[in-house]
N, CA and C of each residue as an Amber inpcrd file, in Angstrom:
protein
   375
 153.8420000 193.6200000 134.2690000 154.6530000 192.5600000 133.6920000
 156.4920000 192.5460000 133.6290000 156.9950000 191.4930000 133.9370000
 157.9560000 191.5620000 134.3540000 159.4120000 192.3890000 133.2590000
 160.1630000 192.3960000 134.0260000 161.4280000 192.7400000 133.4620000
 161.5920000 191.5820000 132.0620000 161.5440000 191.9010000 130.5810000
 162.0280000 191.5920000 129.9050000 163.0960000 192.0530000 129.0790000
 163.9310000 190.4920000 128.8430000 165.3260000 191.4090000 128.0660000
 164.6360000 190.7360000 126.1840000 165.4350000 191.2510000 125.0520000
 164.7360000 190.8350000 124.1190000 165.6950000 189.6490000 123.9370000
 165.2140000 188.3660000 123.2690000 165.8990000 187.0770000 123.3740000
 167.1240000 186.9860000 121.9370000 168.1760000 186.5680000 122.2150000
 168.9740000 186.0030000 120.9650000 168.2820000 185.3050000 119.5430000
 168.3540000 185.3720000 118.5780000 167.8640000 184.4680000 117.6980000
 167.5560000 182.9280000 118.2180000 168.7740000 182.1420000 118.3900000
 168.4390000 180.9170000 118.3880000 167.9280000 180.6330000 119.9940000
 167.3640000 181.6450000 120.4910000 166.6810000 181.3400000 122.0270000
 165.5670000 181.7780000 121.6350000 165.3170000 182.6830000 120.6770000
 163.8970000 182.9150000 120.6120000 163.2470000 181.7890000 119.4810000
 164.0950000 180.9220000 118.9560000 164.0980000 179.7390000 118.0770000
 163.6280000 178.6470000 119.5080000 164.0480000 178.5520000 119.9610000
 163.3280000 177.7200000 121.1640000 162.2220000 177.8620000 121.4750000
 162.0600000 179.4070000 122.6010000 161.0030000 179.5260000 123.3330000
 159.3950000 179.5290000 122.1790000 160.0360000 179.6140000 120.8550000
 158.4270000 179.3130000 120.1400000 158.6220000 177.6510000 119.9330000
 159.0030000 176.6170000 120.3700000 158.9040000 175.4580000 120.0890000
 158.2030000 175.1380000 121.5200000 158.7270000 176.1950000 122.5690000
 158.7160000 175.9300000 124.4190000 156.7270000 176.2930000 123.8880000
 156.1440000 177.4260000 123.2930000 155.2430000 177.7670000 123.1610000
 153.8450000 177.3790000 122.5700000 154.5820000 177.0890000 121.8100000
 153.9110000 175.7650000 120.4630000 153.5710000 174.3910000 121.0370000
 153.9620000 173.9080000 122.3330000 153.6760000 172.3560000 123.1050000
 153.2430000 172.9010000 124.2650000 152.6010000 171.8560000 124.8140000
 151.8590000 172.0730000 126.2050000 153.4640000 171.6320000 127.4930000
 153.1230000 172.3950000 128.1760000 153.9560000 171.7810000 129.1290000
 153.7190000 170.6340000 129.6230000 154.9800000 170.3260000 130.4460000
 155.8810000 170.6420000 130.4120000 156.8210000 170.0610000 128.8690000
 158.0400000 170.8510000 128.1910000 158.5190000 169.8820000 127.5250000
 159.6090000 169.7220000 127.6230000 160.8310000 169.1880000 126.5190000
 161.8860000 168.2180000 127.0590000 163.0710000 168.6070000 125.9560000
 163.9110000 168.2630000 126.4710000 165.0640000 168.0840000 125.4770000
 164.4880000 167.8890000 123.8560000 163.8530000 166.4920000 123.9930000
 164.1010000 165.2920000 123.2560000 162.8020000 166.0440000 122.1710000
 161.8460000 166.5580000 123.0640000 160.8410000 167.4040000 122.0630000
 160.9690000 168.2030000 120.6170000 161.9380000 169.2990000 121.6170000
 162.5570000 170.2470000 121.1020000 163.2340000 169.6950000 120.0570000
 164.3900000 168.8970000 120.2040000 165.0530000 168.4990000 118.8950000
 164.2440000 167.8350000 118.1280000 163.4920000 166.9430000 118.5000000
 162.4060000 167.5670000 117.0550000 162.3030000 167.8730000 116.1440000
 161.2020000 168.8170000 117.1580000 160.6850000 169.7320000 116.5660000
 161.6550000 170.7230000 115.9300000 162.9760000 170.6780000 116.4630000
 163.5150000 172.0810000 115.6010000 165.3220000 171.7370000 115.7270000
 165.7700000 170.9820000 116.0780000 166.9840000 170.8510000 116.5410000
 168.0810000 170.1140000 114.6630000 166.7070000 169.1140000 114.5020000
 167.4520000 168.3550000 112.9850000 167.2860000 169.7940000 111.8450000
 166.2060000 170.4940000 111.6130000 166.3770000 171.9630000 111.0690000
 167.3810000 172.4890000 111.1120000 167.4180000 172.7740000 112.2490000
 168.3320000 173.6260000 112.6820000 170.2790000 173.0000000 112.4260000
 170.1010000 171.9480000 112.4310000 171.4560000 170.6770000 112.3690000
 171.9550000 170.9670000 113.8170000 171.2750000 171.3040000 115.3610000
 171.7940000 171.9520000 116.5170000 172.0410000 170.3410000 117.1520000
 173.3240000 169.9940000 118.1360000 173.4980000 169.2350000 118.6380000
 172.0900000 169.3950000 119.8610000 172.4640000 167.6680000 120.3440000
 171.8060000 168.4340000 121.6670000 172.4750000 169.2260000 123.0030000
 173.4590000 169.0490000 122.5480000 174.3220000 169.8840000 123.7080000
 173.6940000 171.7350000 123.7700000 174.1300000 172.0810000 122.6000000
 173.5050000 172.8390000 121.7330000 172.4800000 174.1950000 122.4120000
 171.7930000 172.6980000 122.3290000 169.5010000 172.6440000 123.3320000
 169.6530000 172.8430000 124.6940000 170.2550000 172.4000000 125.0520000
 170.8350000 172.5350000 126.7090000 171.1840000 173.3180000 126.8220000
 172.5200000 174.1040000 126.3580000 173.2650000 175.1320000 126.6800000
 172.0230000 176.2820000 126.5270000 171.3930000 176.3440000 124.9370000
 170.2650000 177.3520000 125.3820000 169.1480000 177.2810000 126.1400000
 168.5000000 176.0040000 126.8280000 167.2520000 176.0600000 127.5180000
 168.0410000 176.6060000 128.9110000 169.2120000 176.0740000 129.1500000
 169.7310000 176.8600000 130.0340000 169.7240000 178.3540000 130.7170000
 170.6180000 178.8510000 129.3460000 170.1280000 180.6540000 129.1930000
 168.8110000 180.8910000 129.0270000 167.6280000 180.2110000 128.8920000
 166.3600000 180.9150000 129.1170000 165.9610000 180.6280000 130.6670000
 166.4700000 179.6620000 131.3840000 166.1220000 179.4620000 132.6490000
 167.0350000 180.8470000 133.6870000 168.4420000 181.0380000 133.1100000
 168.6950000 182.0120000 134.0120000 167.8990000 183.6280000 133.1640000
 167.8140000 183.6860000 132.2540000 166.8150000 184.9270000 131.9640000
 165.3210000 184.8700000 132.5050000 164.6790000 183.9530000 133.0460000
 163.9760000 183.6550000 133.6420000 162.5330000 183.4740000 132.6490000
 163.0690000 182.7100000 131.6390000 161.8490000 182.5880000 130.4620000
 161.3730000 181.2530000 131.0320000 162.7280000 180.5990000 131.0450000
 161.8060000 179.1470000 131.8130000 162.6060000 178.7260000 132.8070000
 161.3910000 177.9370000 133.7240000 162.1550000 177.2440000 134.7650000
 162.2110000 175.6200000 134.1710000 162.7350000 175.1160000 135.4520000
 163.0030000 173.3750000 134.9790000 163.2480000 172.9060000 135.9280000
 162.8450000 171.7680000 135.7730000 162.8830000 170.2880000 136.8780000
 163.3010000 168.7560000 136.2970000 163.9230000 168.4340000 137.2150000
 164.5760000 167.3020000 136.9040000 163.9460000 165.9310000 136.9270000
 163.7220000 165.0610000 136.4560000 162.7990000 163.8270000 136.5610000
 163.5130000 162.4440000 136.2290000 164.1950000 161.8240000 137.0980000
 165.0790000 161.2480000 136.4820000 166.4630000 161.8000000 135.6910000
 166.7580000 161.2070000 134.6190000 167.3330000 161.5260000 134.0160000
 167.5770000 162.6460000 133.7490000 165.8800000 162.8600000 133.0230000
 165.6400000 163.7230000 132.2850000 165.0850000 165.4590000 133.2020000
 165.3120000 166.3870000 132.2000000 164.4360000 167.8190000 132.4640000
 163.4550000 167.8300000 131.8530000 162.2550000 168.2290000 132.5350000
 161.2150000 169.4250000 131.9440000 161.5190000 170.9110000 132.4320000
 161.4910000 171.7780000 130.9120000 160.7180000 172.9090000 131.4150000
 159.4650000 173.3310000 130.7830000 159.1790000 174.0200000 131.2900000
 157.9410000 175.0230000 131.7530000 157.9910000 176.4780000 131.4120000
 157.6610000 177.1720000 130.6740000 157.5950000 178.7490000 130.0460000
 156.9240000 179.3920000 131.3470000 157.8410000 180.4270000 131.5720000
 157.3140000 181.4660000 132.7930000 157.3230000 182.9010000 132.3190000
 157.2610000 182.9280000 130.5130000 156.7600000 184.0340000 130.2360000
 155.7940000 183.9600000 129.0440000 154.6200000 183.8910000 128.6750000
 154.2250000 183.7240000 127.3260000 154.3850000 184.4930000 126.4430000
 154.0610000 183.7590000 125.5380000 153.9760000 184.1320000 124.3060000
 153.5340000 185.8210000 123.8050000 152.1740000 186.0160000 124.4620000
 151.7980000 187.3900000 124.3090000 152.6690000 187.9200000 124.9400000
 152.9040000 188.0610000 126.3320000 153.8370000 188.7330000 126.5960000
 155.0050000 189.4670000 126.3410000 155.7560000 188.6330000 125.3650000
 157.0220000 188.6870000 124.8640000 156.7220000 189.1920000 123.7400000
 155.4630000 189.2600000 123.0020000 155.7860000 189.9170000 121.5130000
 155.4510000 191.4490000 122.0250000 154.4120000 191.3100000 123.0590000
 153.9780000 192.3670000 123.3020000 155.2520000 193.8690000 123.4290000
 156.0390000 193.2650000 124.0270000 156.9610000 193.8680000 124.7340000
 158.2160000 194.0880000 123.7590000 158.6830000 192.8550000 122.5850000
 159.2840000 193.0700000 121.2630000 158.6660000 194.1750000 120.5530000
 157.3830000 193.7520000 120.3130000 156.9280000 194.9060000 119.1350000
 156.5670000 196.3770000 119.9760000 156.1730000 196.5190000 120.8010000
 156.0320000 197.8260000 121.8940000 158.4930000 198.6990000 122.0650000
 158.9080000 197.6230000 121.9460000 160.8780000 197.8430000 122.0190000
 160.7010000 198.6100000 120.0640000 160.5970000 197.6880000 119.0950000
 160.3260000 198.0540000 118.1510000 160.0410000 199.3700000 117.3360000
 158.8130000 199.4480000 117.5860000 158.3470000 200.7100000 117.8840000
 158.7270000 201.8850000 118.2720000 159.1660000 201.5680000 119.5640000
 159.8400000 202.6060000 120.3310000 161.0960000 203.0130000 119.6350000
 162.2460000 202.0670000 119.1790000 162.9560000 202.3860000 118.7220000
 163.2750000 202.7420000 117.1730000 162.1600000 201.9320000 116.1930000
 162.6060000 202.1390000 115.0820000 161.9970000 203.6820000 114.7390000
 160.5520000 203.8890000 115.1900000 159.1370000 204.5220000 114.8980000
 158.5510000 205.2870000 116.1300000 160.1040000 205.6450000 117.1090000
 159.4610000 207.0690000 118.2100000 158.0950000 206.7570000 119.0740000
 158.1650000 205.2710000 119.2400000 156.2710000 205.2550000 119.0310000
 155.5060000 205.8020000 118.5260000 155.4000000 206.0910000 117.1830000
 154.1190000 206.7060000 116.2820000 153.9330000 205.8230000 115.7190000
 152.5120000 205.3250000 115.7700000 151.7860000 204.0300000 115.6770000
 151.7940000 204.6370000 113.6160000 151.5850000 205.5900000 113.4880000
 151.4290000 206.1320000 112.2130000 152.8270000 205.6420000 111.5880000
 153.8240000 205.5860000 111.8890000 155.0850000 205.4990000 111.5790000
 155.5230000 204.3130000 110.8950000 154.5920000 203.5350000 111.6040000
 155.1410000 202.1230000 111.6260000 154.4730000 201.8600000 110.6930000
 152.3020000 202.3280000 110.5050000 151.9520000 201.8390000 109.3950000
 152.0590000 202.6730000 107.7950000 152.7710000 203.6210000 108.0720000
 153.4360000 203.9790000 106.4260000 154.4040000 203.7280000 106.1510000
 155.7980000 202.7960000 106.8740000 156.6520000 201.9840000 107.3670000
 156.2920000 201.0930000 106.3550000 155.3820000 200.0580000 106.4670000
 154.5290000 199.3130000 106.3420000 153.9220000 199.1440000 104.8970000
 153.1540000 200.6180000 104.6260000 152.5660000 200.3390000 103.5320000
 153.4650000 200.8980000 102.5430000 154.0150000 201.9480000 102.2610000
 155.8160000 202.1980000 101.7460000 156.1740000 200.7000000 101.3370000
 156.4640000 200.5080000 102.4030000 157.4150000 199.1110000 101.9580000
 156.5110000 197.7110000 101.0290000 155.5430000 197.9610000 101.0650000
 154.4300000 197.2530000 100.1350000 154.2970000 195.9300000 100.6370000
 154.2510000 196.3690000 101.9140000 154.1180000 195.0000000 102.9430000
 152.3390000 195.0610000 103.1690000 151.9030000 196.7720000 102.9240000
 150.4880000 196.1270000 103.7430000 150.0160000 196.5730000 102.2610000
 148.8080000 195.3670000 102.1860000 148.2190000 196.0360000 101.0150000
 146.3830000 196.9730000 101.3890000 146.2640000 197.0800000 100.2660000
 144.4620000 197.5560000 100.5770000 143.4540000 196.8700000 101.6960000
 143.2570000 195.7300000 101.2110000 142.8950000 195.2000000 102.1890000
 142.7420000 195.3610000 103.6470000 144.4370000 195.3850000 103.9280000
 145.0480000 194.9700000 104.9990000 144.7420000 196.3300000 105.5820000
 144.5590000 197.6710000 105.0090000 144.4220000 198.8720000 105.6300000
 142.8130000 199.0080000 106.2090000 142.0300000 197.7310000 104.9780000
 140.0560000 198.4120000 104.9280000 140.2470000 197.5890000 106.9420000
 140.6880000 195.9000000 107.1930000 141.4070000 195.5190000 108.0640000
 141.3000000 196.1800000 109.6980000 142.4670000 197.1960000 109.1440000
 143.1720000 197.8280000 110.5960000 141.8430000 199.0040000 110.3800000
 141.3470000 199.3890000 109.7650000 140.4560000 200.6900000 110.0060000
 139.3050000 199.7610000 111.2040000 138.6810000 199.1900000 110.1960000
 137.4860000 197.9840000 110.9310000 138.3180000 198.3070000 112.5770000
 139.2350000 197.3990000 112.9530000 140.0100000 197.6310000 114.1450000
 140.2560000 198.6230000 115.0940000 140.3350000 199.6390000 114.1390000
 140.3980000 200.6070000 115.0820000 138.9030000 201.6250000 115.1670000
 137.8320000 200.9740000 114.6960000 136.5110000 201.5380000 115.0530000
 136.2550000 200.7710000 116.1870000 136.6060000 199.8550000 116.2360000
 135.9620000 198.6750000 117.1430000 136.7550000 199.3660000 118.3580000
 137.8140000 199.6330000 118.3770000 138.7220000 199.3700000 119.6420000
 137.9810000 200.9230000 120.2350000 137.5310000 202.0750000 119.1870000
 136.9180000 203.2960000 120.0860000 135.5280000 202.9940000 120.7640000
 135.2500000 201.9840000 120.0160000 133.7740000 201.8370000 120.4040000
 133.5310000 201.7010000 122.0680000
């Protein structure tokens, strides 16, 4: 796994659009899917894309006047990194602490615990 760093929220929003589309992706696609919702100007999106290229999350190619972007980090890889970082920082690498916090905070229902129990049994087999 590459050495990943946590993305700022705005850059993560861009990556979610990149991951949701078949590469390559263009600034126009991102504007259509995100720019209007966030009220971002094209220059803001271009700046965020440039940062993502610098951070190693995207690579870019110039096709005429337009740039296209390709993901270098897949969604699953980044989610795994973020989840591991979260559990380490907030739960001292304790899965039990994470589940307890979710359950005590009413984020997990009994059905969720049943599903988790089933998943754990399957992982042991």
